[in-house]
Every structure is written in C-alpha cells, then in structure tokens.
C-alpha positions as a Markdown table, in Angstrom:
| # | Residue | x | y | z |
|---|---|---|---|---|
| 1 | Met | 1.2 | -42.6 | 47.5 |
| 2 | Ala | -0.5 | -41.0 | 44.5 |
| 3 | Lys | -3.6 | -38.9 | 45.1 |
| 4 | Gly | -6.9 | -39.5 | 43.5 |
| 5 | Tyr | -9.0 | -37.0 | 41.5 |
| 6 | Trp | -12.5 | -36.6 | 40.3 |
| 7 | Ile | -12.7 | -34.6 | 37.1 |
| 8 | Ala | -16.3 | -33.6 | 36.3 |
| 9 | Arg | -17.6 | -31.7 | 33.3 |
| 10 | Ile | -21.3 | -30.8 | 33.8 |
| 11 | Asp | -24.1 | -28.9 | 32.0 |
| 12 | Val | -26.7 | -27.9 | 34.5 |
| 13 | His | -30.3 | -27.5 | 33.2 |
| 14 | Asp | -31.9 | -26.4 | 36.5 |
| 15 | Ala | -29.6 | -24.4 | 38.7 |
| 16 | Glu | -32.1 | -24.2 | 41.6 |
| 17 | Ala | -32.6 | -28.0 | 41.8 |
| 18 | Tyr | -28.8 | -28.5 | 41.3 |
| 19 | Lys | -28.3 | -26.8 | 44.7 |
| 20 | Lys | -29.8 | -29.8 | 46.4 |
| 21 | Tyr | -27.0 | -32.0 | 44.8 |
| 22 | Val | -24.4 | -29.5 | 46.0 |
| 23 | Ala | -25.8 | -29.6 | 49.6 |
| 24 | Ala | -25.9 | -33.4 | 49.5 |
| 25 | Asn | -22.4 | -34.0 | 48.2 |
| 26 | Ala | -20.7 | -32.0 | 51.0 |
| 27 | Ala | -20.9 | -34.7 | 53.7 |
| 28 | Pro | -19.4 | -37.6 | 51.6 |
| 29 | Ile | -16.7 | -35.4 | 50.1 |
| 30 | Thr | -15.7 | -34.0 | 53.5 |
| 31 | Arg | -15.7 | -37.5 | 55.1 |
| 32 | His | -13.4 | -38.8 | 52.4 |
| 33 | Lys | -11.1 | -35.8 | 52.7 |
| 34 | Gly | -11.9 | -34.3 | 49.3 |
| 35 | Arg | -10.6 | -30.9 | 48.4 |
| 36 | Phe | -11.9 | -28.8 | 45.6 |
| 37 | Leu | -9.2 | -27.6 | 43.3 |
| 38 | Val | -11.5 | -26.3 | 40.6 |
| 39 | Arg | -15.2 | -25.5 | 41.2 |
| 40 | Gly | -16.7 | -23.8 | 38.2 |
| 41 | Gly | -14.9 | -20.7 | 37.2 |
| 42 | Glu | -13.8 | -19.3 | 33.9 |
| 43 | Ser | -12.6 | -21.8 | 31.3 |
| 44 | Gln | -11.9 | -22.3 | 27.6 |
| 45 | Ala | -12.0 | -25.5 | 25.5 |
| 46 | Pro | -9.5 | -25.1 | 22.8 |
| 47 | Glu | -10.0 | -28.8 | 21.9 |
| 48 | Gly | -13.1 | -31.0 | 22.3 |
| 49 | Ser | -16.6 | -30.2 | 23.4 |
| 50 | Pro | -17.0 | -27.6 | 26.3 |
| 51 | Arg | -19.3 | -28.0 | 29.2 |
| 52 | Ala | -20.6 | -25.1 | 31.3 |
| 53 | Arg | -19.2 | -26.3 | 34.6 |
| 54 | Asn | -15.9 | -28.0 | 35.3 |
| 55 | Val | -14.8 | -29.4 | 38.7 |
| 56 | Val | -11.7 | -31.1 | 40.0 |
| 57 | Ile | -11.6 | -32.6 | 43.4 |
| 58 | Glu | -8.5 | -34.0 | 45.0 |
| 59 | Phe | -8.5 | -36.9 | 47.5 |
| 60 | Pro | -5.7 | -38.3 | 49.6 |
| 61 | Ser | -5.6 | -41.5 | 47.4 |
| 62 | Tyr | -7.2 | -43.1 | 44.4 |
| 63 | Gln | -9.0 | -45.6 | 46.7 |
| 64 | Glu | -10.4 | -42.7 | 48.8 |
| 65 | Ala | -11.7 | -41.1 | 45.6 |
| 66 | Leu | -13.4 | -44.4 | 44.5 |
| 67 | Asp | -14.8 | -45.0 | 48.0 |
| 68 | Cys | -16.3 | -41.5 | 48.1 |
| 69 | Tyr | -18.0 | -41.9 | 44.7 |
| 70 | Asn | -19.3 | -45.4 | 45.6 |
| 71 | Ser | -20.6 | -44.4 | 49.1 |
| 72 | Glu | -24.3 | -44.6 | 49.8 |
| 73 | Asp | -24.7 | -40.9 | 50.5 |
| 74 | Tyr | -22.8 | -39.8 | 47.4 |
| 75 | Gln | -24.9 | -42.2 | 45.3 |
| 76 | His | -27.9 | -40.4 | 46.8 |
| 77 | Ala | -26.4 | -37.0 | 45.8 |
| 78 | Ile | -26.1 | -38.4 | 42.2 |
| 79 | Ser | -29.8 | -39.2 | 42.2 |
| 80 | Leu | -30.4 | -35.5 | 42.8 |
| 81 | Arg | -28.0 | -34.3 | 40.1 |
| 82 | Ala | -28.8 | -36.7 | 37.3 |
| 83 | Pro | -32.3 | -35.4 | 36.4 |
| 84 | Val | -31.1 | -31.8 | 36.2 |
| 85 | Ser | -27.8 | -32.1 | 34.5 |
| 86 | Asp | -25.7 | -33.9 | 31.9 |
| 87 | Gly | -22.0 | -34.6 | 32.2 |
| 88 | Asp | -19.0 | -36.7 | 32.4 |
| 89 | Val | -17.1 | -37.8 | 35.6 |
| 90 | Val | -13.7 | -39.4 | 35.5 |
| 91 | Ile | -11.9 | -40.8 | 38.6 |
| 92 | Ile | -8.2 | -40.9 | 38.0 |
| 93 | Lys | -5.1 | -41.9 | 39.9 |
| 94 | Gly | -2.6 | -39.0 | 40.2 |
| 95 | Tyr | 0.9 | -39.2 | 38.9 |
| 96 | Asp | 3.9 | -38.9 | 41.2 |
| 97 | Gly | 6.7 | -40.0 | 38.9 |
| 98 | Pro | 9.5 | -38.0 | 37.1 |
| 99 | Gln | 8.6 | -34.7 | 35.6 |
| 100 | Pro | 10.1 | -33.0 | 32.5 |
| 101 | Gly | 13.5 | -31.5 | 33.5 |
| 102 | Asp | 14.0 | -34.0 | 36.3 |
C-alpha cells in the first residue's frame, strides 16, 4: 500500500504564537502514525516561490493522512496556525511503482 504525505510550505509571521500550533498538532499526528521527514531546515527554491518553512510528514497510507488532516483536533490546530502564518498544504498519495533503472 502506498504511503500518504503532507507537504507544507509555510511563512510564519508570529513565531511565538506558532508554537501553540506545533503543540496542538502533536497529538493528531502521533495518533495517525505521522512521521516527520522534513521539519524546517535549510532549503533552496531553484524554481517557483520559496517559503520560509517546509515540512514533509509521512503517514502509513493516503487515507491515514486524510483522516489526520480532517480530524477534529487537527482542525483545532489549524485554527491556531491560520492567523499567524500563510502557506500551502498538499496531501498526496505516495508512489510505489517502477523506478528508473528497474
């Protein structure tokens, strides 16, 4: 089964208030078996518009990624994030088919 991923690109306008979102997202992400693959860190945007913060979270399945995002407690976390940041979030199904050279 293909995994599911959240890909988020965020500009934070109030770092102190954003910490409340980070604290609130821990329970739903943990409950849905999410695993951070990228959480901030150094980045470059050779194409497109950069954002200050980039995050990739892996879930056991696409459905689990959707369920986490749509959960009541994650929706509460979004209400804490939205006023203090701008960004884009994509939920995407992973690919487990042939790779180059296969």
